N, C-alpha and C positions, 0 to 999 in steps of 0.2 A: 518528584517528575524527572523522568528519563527520557530525552530526546536523541534520535540518531543525528549521524551526519549528512545525509544524503537532502535535507531538508532543512538545513541549520536554523533558517531564520523563522520561516512560518510555523514549522513544528515545535521548535523552542518556545516559540511566541505563545502558541496555544496550550503548551503543556505548563507554562507559567501564569498566564493570564487569565484562563477558566478558574483555577484553584482560587486564585487572588480575588476575583469578583465575586466568588460564592462566600467570602470572609475569612479564608484561611491563609496561615502563613506557608511557605514554599522552600522545601530544599530540591534545589535543582541539581542533577547530576548531569553534567557537561559529556560529550561524547570525546572519546580520546581522539578521534579522527578530526574534529572541529571544534578543539577548545578555545581557541582564540575567537571564533564568531561567536561561539555561545558566550563566552564572557564578555564580547563587546556589549551584548543584550544586556547582560547582568548590570553592567557598568552603566548603561544607558539609563535602565529604569531606577537605578539608585541615584544616579545625578538628576532624574525627573523629580526626586522626593520623595521616595518609599523610605518610611521609618526604619531604622535599624533594625534587623532580626526579621522582617517581612519576608523578604527574599534572601535566602542563603544559597551559596552556590559551592560544588563541590568538584573539583579536577582528579583524575587520576591516570595512571600510567595502565595501559592495557593488562599487565600481568596481576595488578592489584585491583581489577574489578569486580571478583568474586567476592573479596573481603570487605570491600568498601560497600557493594550492594547489600551484603549480608547485613552488616552492620545498621545501615540505613532503615532496612525493612524491619530489621527486630526493634529498633529504638521504640519506646513507648509513645512518644510524642507525635510518632506519624500514624496517620488513620487511614490513609489512601494510598494508593501506588499508581501512579500513570506511565504506562511506558510504550513507546513506538519503536519497532524494530523488529528482528526476527522471529519468526514463531520458534526455533530452537530455544532461545534466549528467553522468551515471553513464557514457555513451560518452566522454566527455572525459576522465574520470578514469581509466577504463579503458585509453584509449589512451596517456595519460601514464605509466601505471603499467607498461604492457606496455614501453615504452621501456627502463625500470630492471629488468625482468623480475622486477616484484613482484607478488604476489597480490594479489587484491581480493575483497572481500565486498560486493556491490552489491544492495541492495533497493530498487527503482525502481518505476515508476508501474504502474499498473493499471487494467483494464476489468472488473472483476468480474462474472460472470454468476451470478443465482440463478435456477436452473431449475426451474420449476414443472411436474411431471409431470400426467397427466389424473386420477390417482388421488390427489392432494396434499390435504391437510387446507387447505384455502383461507384460513382465518382464519388458521391458524398461520403460512401462508407470509406471508399479509398483515403479520403482527405482524413476522417478521424481515426483510421487503423496506423496511417503515417505518425500523425501526431501523438497519438497514444502509446505507440510502440517505441519512438525513438526519441520523445522528448527526454531531457537530461540523461540521455545515454540508456534508457530503460531502467534506470536506477530509482524508480518510485515503486511503492508497494501497488498501485493501482495501474502500472504500466499494462498495455495490451500485449499479454504473453501468448495468448492462444485466439486467432481467428475461425470461427467454425463457420463455414461457408456452404452453402445448398450447393449439391455438386452439379445442378442445372447452370448455375452461373459461374461455378468456379474457376473455370479457364480464362474467363473475361475479366474476373476480379483478381487473379493472380497475376496476370499479365500488366494491367493497368497499375497493380500495387508495386510489383516489382519495379516497373519503368520509375515510379515516383522516387522507390527507395534509392534507386541508383543516383539520381540526382543530387541526393544530400551531401553537403560538402562534409568532408570528414578531416579532423585534425586537432591540433594542440592551440586552444583560443589564446594561449600566452605568445604564440610565434606565428599564428596565421589569424587573420581576421575573417569573419563572416561563415566560419565552420558552425555546422549545426549539431554534429555527432563529433564531441569530444572524447577525451579519454575517461576510462572508467577509475573507479577511486584507487585500486590498486592492482598491479601487474597479474597477480594472482587470479584475479578474476576472467581474465582473457585466458589463461591455462584451463580454468574449470569450464568456461564454455566451449573451447575449442574441444574438450574431449565428450561434450554434449553432443556437438555437431558430428564428431567422427563416429560416435555412437549411432546417431540417427541415419547417416548417410551409408554406413555399413548395411543397415536394416532396410534400405530402400528408399528413405527420404530423398530429396531434391533440393540442393541449395539454388534458390532463384535469384537472388540478390545478396550483395556483399560476400562474406567468406570468412575465413579464420582471422581470430584477433593477432596483432602483432603486439604484443605485452599489454599494456592498457588499453592500446587504442585498436579500434574495431569499426570496419564500416557498417552501414544500415543492412542488417541481415534478415532473410526470410527463408525459413526452411518450411518447405512444401511435401505436402503426402505424410504427413506426422501420423502413426499410429500408438496406441497405449503400450506395446511393448520398449518404446523408446525412452531413454531417460527424460529426455526434453519434453515429452508429453505433459509430465506433472512436476518436474522440479522448477521451481523457480530460477530463472536465470539471471534476473537483475543485471541485464545488460542491452545492448542495442540489437537486441535478436528478438524475433517473433517467429510463431508457428501457425502454418494453415491446414486446418484438420477438415476434411471433405464431410458433409452429414447428406443422407439420404433425403430428408424432408424436414420440417419445423420440429416434430417431435424427436427425431434424431439429434437435431441440432441441441435440444433442450438436454437431451441424456449426456450428450459429450460436455456441455457446458457443466453439468453438475458433476461430470466424473472427476473430480479432484478433491483433494482434501482441502482445499482452500475455499473461501468464500467472503471476498471484501467487496470489489466491485465487477461491473459486467456493464455490457451495453449490447441493444438490438437495432438493427436496420430493416425497415420495412415500411413500403408507402402505406400499407394498411395498417393504421397506427392503433385499431381495436385489436387485430391481430397480433402485433408487436407486443401490444400490453398484454395480452395472454401469455406470450411468451416469457417476457419480463417477469410475469408475477410467479412463473413456474423455475426460473432460475435461483439457485440456492447462494444469496449473494447479498450483504449488507445495503446494496446500492445497485439499480440499474437504469443506465440512461438509454432511452430511446431516441434513434437518430442522431446519437451525441457519442463524444469520446468517454472511456472508461475512466481517463484522467479527467476527473471534474468533483470539484470540492467547494462548497460554500459555506461562509461561517453561520448562516441562519438554518442549515439544514443538519440533521445530526448524521453523523458519519462515522461508520465502523464496519466490523464484518462478522461472520457468523462461522461454525466449523473452526477450521485450524488457523482462521485469519482473526481469532481472539474475540472478545466480548466487550460490551460498554460502547457507549458512543462520545465522540467530541462533536462540539459545536451545537447550535441550536439550543433549545431548551433542556434536552438532555443532559447538559452539563450540570444542570441544577441537582439532579438526582445523584449524577456522579460526585459530586463534591460537597453534599450537604448530606444532612441526616433526618429521615422523615419520623417527626415526633408527634404525639397523640398528647394534647393537652384537655382536660376538662374543666368546668366549673359548676358546681352545683348550686343552684339559686335558692334551694329552700333545704332545709334539714332531712337527712336521710333515714329512712327504715331497713334495718338489716335483721336476718332471721337470727341473730343472738349477739 
């Protein structure tokens, strides 16, 4: 079980708990960026009474990660691998696991679209967009990275959305209370996102709220009139920034929503729920939330992605298939006849 830093408690808990309740022992590889939090969870479970050997934990320095992960995947006692993290690393893990014929559960990157149809409640869509785009500085795999809005209501939506984004307090929660948008995990995140903003603006996009990052600190930022030629159109930003892409109609909105390598989460806003459901069914994603945020996860509902967002499902009954083997057993009640 390999969990990331960006949701160190809940993502580690599911990576450990589901295999355990299905009758397995677990080797948990803690994130290099949140090792103390992850090891605290391990200590709590051991203190709660887990027998020795049921939960095993490994930490490593970043430069040692390839060697450690190689050894874990190759070990004959390991029968399953679950990984939550970037698509780049997920591909590497899937390739290594395939060499040993071992199944993976991969929950990877995303570029979640929030589709705003022409009959949407704009204020409700704005609320969901603000929450989905800027919660935890946008460092969530299901963050709202793309807002696909019908051009007939786009100007109104963008104006209200930008106004709300500008109101969000920005800062370091260690030094100022009440901030909503805090610092990103590393300063390099700001450099990477600033390059995307420059690329988009140079090709005609408009920054309607926020602006450039100062190191790891960045205000809630919205880039309007984004087009496929821009890096930010399909690259995962993983920061407090989202994009607006204008669609001609519902069919065009579906096309834009699906014009990505990713397929993790999505959302659709529209007052006609039957119509919104039709749109949701056509979006290529592991989940779609009608009149709700893209950031939505419930323990009883299978969660995972498609396309470059991975395969397999956490949560709900799906974990039984992920962490057990399906076996066929027969009992013959009478003597059998065979051809020879």
